[in-house]
N, C-alpha and C positions, 0 to 999 in steps of 0.2 A: 671583219672585226680586227684583224691583225694590223692593218694600217691605222685604224682609229686608236688602237692601244699604243702603237709605236709613236704616233704623233701627239698623244695626249700626255706625254711626260713620263712614260714608263722607262725603266732602266733597261740596259742592254741584256740583262739576265732574263727579265720578264718578256721582252720583245727584242730579239736581236736586230731587227730593222731599225730600232730606235737609235742605233749607233751609226746609221748611214749619214755621212758628211761629205759633201763635195768641196772642192777647193774654193769655188766662188758661190755655188748654190747647189741645192739638192732638189732634183725634179722627181716628183712622185706622179706616176701615171695610173690613175684609178678609173675603174668603170663606175657607172652611175650608182650601182648598189653599194660599192665600197665607199664612194664619196658621201653617200647619204648617212653613213655611220659616223662621219667626222663631227667633232664638237663645234658648235657655232663660233667659239673663240678663234678657230683657225680660218674662218671665212675672211676674205678681204674686206676692208672697210667700204661701206656704200659711198658712192659719189653722188653729189647733187647736181 
């Protein structure tokens, strides 16, 4: 749930991981259980 909270727009006080910022990108490595908690708005767009 920590990753879902951090990636859902929480502030750094609520979820310190929300402040993670890379120079060109930030890579989150999640297991299937953690990834299943992410909101659908963070999923990549479907390609046809």
